[in-house]
C-alpha positions in Angstrom: 0.0 0.0 0.0 1.6 3.2 -1.1 1.6 6.3 1.1 -0.7 9.2 0.1 1.3 12.1 -1.2 0.2 15.4 0.4 -1.0 18.2 -1.9 1.7 20.8 -2.7 1.6 24.0 -0.6 0.7 26.1 -3.7 -2.3 23.9 -4.4 -3.5 24.2 -0.8 -3.1 28.0 -0.8 -5.1 28.2 -4.1 -7.8 25.9 -2.8 -8.1 27.4 0.7 -10.1 30.7 -0.2 -12.7 28.7 -2.2 -13.1 25.6 0.1 -15.6 26.7 2.7 -15.3 23.5 4.7 -11.6 23.8 4.8 -11.8 27.4 5.9 -14.3 26.6 8.6 -12.1 23.9 10.1 -9.1 26.2 9.9 -11.0 29.1 11.5 -12.4 27.0 14.3 -9.0 25.4 14.9 -7.3 28.8 15.1 -9.7 30.2 17.8 -9.6 26.9 19.7 -5.8 27.0 19.7 -5.7 30.7 20.8 -8.1 30.1 23.6 -6.3 27.0 24.8 -3.0 28.8 25.0 -4.6 31.6 26.8 -6.2 29.2 29.4 -2.8 27.5 30.1 -0.9 30.8 30.3 -3.4 32.6 32.5 -3.8 29.6 34.8 -0.1 29.4 35.4 0.2 33.2 36.0 -2.8 33.3 38.3 -1.4 30.3 40.3 2.0 32.0 40.7 0.4 35.3 41.8 -1.9 33.6 44.4 1.0 31.6 45.9 3.1 34.8 46.1 0.2 36.5 47.9 0.0 33.7 50.4 -3.4 32.4 49.2 -3.5 28.6 49.0 -6.0 27.3 46.5 -6.5 23.9 45.0 -5.2 23.5 41.5 -8.6 23.2 39.8 -9.8 26.6 41.0 -7.6 29.0 38.9 -8.0 26.5 36.0 -11.8 26.6 36.2 -11.7 30.4 36.4 -9.8 30.6 33.1 -11.8 27.7 31.4 -15.1 29.4 32.3 -13.8 32.7 30.9 -12.6 31.0 27.7 -15.9 29.2 27.2 -17.9 32.5 27.3 -15.4 34.2 24.9 -15.7 31.3 22.5 -19.5 31.7 22.5 -19.1 35.4 21.9 -16.7 35.2 19.0 -19.5 34.4 16.4 -21.4 37.5 17.6 -18.3 39.7 17.3 -17.7 38.3 13.8 -21.3 39.1 12.8 -21.1 42.6 14.4 -17.8 43.4 12.7 -19.3 42.4 9.3 -22.2 44.8 10.0 -19.9 47.6 11.1 -16.8 47.0 9.0 -13.7 48.9 10.1 -11.7 50.4 7.2 -10.4 53.8 6.3 -13.6 55.1 4.9 -15.9 53.8 7.7 -13.6 54.2 10.7 -15.1 57.5 12.0 -18.7 56.2 11.5 -18.4 52.7 12.8 -15.8 53.0 15.6 -18.3 54.4 18.1 -20.5 51.4 17.6 -17.6 49.1 18.5 -16.8 51.1 21.6 -20.4 50.5 22.7 -20.1 46.9 21.8 -17.2 46.5 24.3 -19.6 47.4 27.1 -22.1 44.7 26.0 -19.2 42.3 25.4 -17.8 42.8 29.0 -21.3 42.5 30.6 -22.1 39.2 28.8 -18.7 37.9 29.4 -18.7 38.6 33.1 -22.3 37.4 33.6 -21.7 34.1 31.8 -18.3 33.6 33.5 -19.7 34.0 37.0 -22.6 31.7 36.2 -20.3 28.9 35.1 -18.0 29.4 38.1 -21.0 29.2 40.5 -22.1 26.1 38.7 -18.7 24.5 38.9 -18.2 25.2 42.6 -21.7 24.0 43.4 -21.1 20.7 41.5 -18.1 20.1 43.9 -20.1 21.1 47.0 -18.3 24.4 47.5 -19.4 28.0 47.4 -17.9 30.6 45.0 -17.6 34.0 46.5 -16.4 36.6 44.0 -15.9 40.3 44.6 -18.7 42.8 44.1 -20.2 43.0 40.6 -19.2 46.6 39.8 -15.7 46.3 41.2 -15.2 43.1 39.2 -16.9 44.6 36.1 -14.5 47.5 36.1 -11.5 45.2 36.5 -12.8 42.8 33.7 -13.7 45.7 31.4 -10.1 46.8 31.0 -9.1 43.2 30.0 -12.2 42.8 27.8 -11.5 45.9 25.8 -8.1 44.5 25.0 -9.6 41.1 24.2 -12.3 42.6 21.9 -9.8 44.8 20.1 -7.4 41.8 19.5 -10.4 39.8 18.2 -11.5 42.5 15.8 -7.9 43.1 14.7 -7.5 39.4 13.9 -10.7 39.5 11.8 -9.6 42.6 9.9 -6.1 41.0 9.2 -7.7 37.7 8.2 -10.1 39.4 5.8 -7.3 41.3 4.2 -5.2 38.1 3.8 -8.2 36.1 2.5 -8.9 38.9 0.0 -5.4 38.7 -1.3 -5.6 34.9 -1.5 -9.0 34.8 -3.1 -8.5 37.6 -5.5 -10.2 41.0 -5.8 -12.0 42.0 -9.0 -12.8 45.4 -10.3 -14.4 46.8 -13.5 -11.9 47.8 -16.1 -11.7 51.6 -16.5 -13.6 52.9 -19.5 -11.5 54.5 -22.2 -11.3 58.3 -21.9 -13.2 60.2 -24.6 -11.0 61.9 -27.2 -10.1 65.5 -26.4 -11.9 68.1 -28.4 -9.5 70.4 -30.3 -10.4 74.1 -30.4 -11.2 75.4 -33.9 -8.3 77.2 -35.6 -8.9 80.8 -36.7 -7.7 81.6 -40.2 -4.3 83.3 -40.2 -5.5 86.2 -42.5 -8.4 87.1 -40.3 -7.6 90.0 -38.0 -8.5 89.4 -34.4 -9.9 92.9 -34.0 -12.2 92.7 -37.1 -15.8 93.9 -36.5 -18.4 91.3 -35.9 -21.3 90.8 -38.2 -24.5 92.5 -37.1 -27.1 90.3 -35.4 -29.8 88.8 -37.5 -33.1 90.3 -36.4 -35.0 87.3 -37.7 -35.7 84.7 -35.0 -33.8 81.5 -35.5 -35.6 78.1 -35.5 -35.2 76.1 -32.3 -32.7 73.3 -32.6 -34.2 69.8 -33.0 -34.4 67.9 -29.7 -31.5 65.7 -29.2 -31.9 61.9 -28.7 -31.4 60.7 -25.1 -27.9 59.7 -24.3 -27.1 56.0 -24.7 -26.5 54.0 -21.5 -22.9 53.4 -20.6 -21.5 50.2 -22.2 -21.6 47.1 -20.0 -18.3 45.7 -18.9 -17.2 42.6 -20.8 -14.2 41.8 -18.7 -13.0 42.3 -15.1 -9.5 42.7 -13.8 -8.7 40.3 -10.9 -5.7 40.9 -8.6 -4.6 37.8 -6.7 -1.4 38.1 -4.6 1.0 39.4 -7.2 -0.8 38.2 -10.3 -3.3 40.0 -12.5 -5.7 38.4 -15.0 -8.9 39.0 -16.8 -12.2 37.2 -16.5 -15.1 37.6 -19.0 -18.5 38.7 -17.8 -20.1 35.8 -19.6 -18.0 33.3 -17.6 -19.7 34.4 -14.3 -21.9 31.5 -13.3 -23.5 33.1 -10.3 -23.1 36.0 -7.9 -23.5 36.2 -4.1 -23.8 39.3 -1.9 -21.1 39.2 0.9 -21.3 42.2 3.2 -19.8 45.1 1.2 -18.7 42.8 -1.6 -20.2 40.7 -4.4 -18.7 37.3 -4.9 -18.2 36.4 -8.6 -18.3 32.6 -9.0 -16.2 31.8 -12.1 -15.1 28.2 -13.0 -15.3 27.0 -9.4 -13.5 30.1 -8.0 -14.9 33.1 -6.1 -13.6 36.6 -6.7 -14.7 39.5 -4.6 -15.7 42.9 -6.1 -16.5 45.9 -3.9 -20.1 46.7 -4.7 -23.6 45.8 -3.7 -25.4 43.1 -5.6 -28.2 45.5 -6.7 -25.7 48.1 -8.1 -23.5 45.5 -9.8 -26.5 43.9 -11.6 -27.2 47.2 -13.3 -23.8 46.7 -15.1 -24.7 43.3 -16.4 -26.9 42.1 -19.2 -30.4 41.7 -17.8 -31.3 39.2 -20.5 -28.6 36.9 -19.1 -28.2 37.7 -15.4 -31.3 37.4 -13.2 -31.7 37.8 -9.5 -33.0 34.6 -7.8 -32.7 35.5 -4.2 -32.1 38.5 -1.9 -28.4 37.5 -1.9 -27.9 35.6 -5.2 -28.1 36.2 -8.9 -27.4 33.7 -11.7 -26.3 33.5 -15.3 -29.2 31.8 -17.1 -26.8 30.1 -19.5 -25.1 28.4 -16.5 -28.2 26.7 -15.1 -28.5 23.0 -15.6 -31.6 22.2 -13.6 -34.3 23.9 -11.6 -35.4 21.7 -8.7 -38.7 22.8 -7.0 -39.1 22.5 -3.3 -42.2 21.9 -1.1 -41.8 25.3 0.5 -42.4 27.0 -2.9 -38.7 27.9 -3.2 -36.4 26.2 -5.6 -32.8 24.9 -5.8 -30.8 25.7 -8.9 -28.2 23.2 -10.0 -25.5 24.8 -12.0 -23.5 23.3 -14.8 -20.4 23.5 -12.7 -22.0 21.3 -10.0 -22.7 24.0 -7.5 -26.2 24.8 -6.2 -27.8 28.2 -5.7 -31.0 28.9 -3.7 -34.0 30.5 -5.4 -36.7 32.0 -3.3 -40.4 31.9 -4.3 -40.3 35.7 -4.7 -38.0 35.5 -7.6 -39.0 32.1 -9.0 -41.6 33.4 -11.5 -39.2 36.0 -12.9 -36.6 33.3 -13.3 -38.8 30.9 -15.2 -40.2 33.7 -17.3 -36.7 34.9 -18.2 -35.5 31.4 -19.0 -38.5 30.6 -21.1 -39.5 27.8 -18.8 -43.2 27.2 -18.4 
C-alpha cells in the first residue's frame, strides 16, 4: 500500500479561499488554539500570583476560572464576527463605525462577566463548594479593562484575516472605461484680424434646434480585472456562473473560484446584461446560461443546480421571474 502524497503547498493555498469546509475547520481550529494557549498561560500566571500573595488554593480553582472565561469568549466570537461584518472597520468607515464598536465593548464585557460568573458558581456547586467573587461593579471595572483588549485583538484578527483572504481569493474590479478623445479648439484663419468687427445680429428669429436623442446608456463591462497576490488576469462577464452578496462585496463565481468585487449586488447587476443575469434570491443572482436544472421544493422555493456542479437557492419571490426569463413554463 503506497503512502498518500500530500498536496503541494501552492495547491493548498489556491484551494483554501474557495473551500468553505476547509476554511471553517481552519478558523475554528485557530480560535480553539488561541483560547487553549490563553487558558494555560493565564492559569499558570494566576497560580503563581496567588501563591506569592499567600493564598493557598486547589489547582482546579484557577484552572476553572480561566476555562469558564474562555468558554464564554468562544461563545461570543461568532457574535463579534457578525457585528464586525455589519460595522466594517476600514479607512472610509472608521469614523462612523468606531463608536459602535466602543459601545459593543460594554455589552461584550457585561455578557462575558455574567456568563463567566454563572459557570463558576455552577462548577463550585457541583463540587459542593461556594464561590464568593468580589462585588459586581468592582469586578466589572476590572474585567472591562481586559475585555477591551480582548475585543480589540479579536477585531484586529478579523480585519487582518479578511485582508489576507482577500489577497488569496482575488479582488476583482471593473476595467476603467476609455477616456473620450479631447476636443481640439477650432483654428482661426491666419489672415483674419482678431480685431475685425463682428457681423450684425440677424433680427429674424432662428428656429429652435431639434431635440437631441437621449444619451445611450454606458457600455456594460465585458471583462473584469482580478488581482490575486502578485498576479493580475482578466475574467469575462459571460463566464460568471452566479453571484453572491457578501457584506460590502459581491462574490463572482467563475469556473469554481470566487472573486470579490467591492459593490452591492443591486448596483452591480445594473452593469450586467439583464437578459442573461437574473436575481433569484435576496443574496444571489445567476447566469441563465449556466443553469443545468431547476429543482422545485415543497416550500415554494427552488434549488438551482448549475452546470459546474454548485447549487444556488432560489426564493419563491424571484422564481416566477426566473422561469419567465429562462423561457420555462
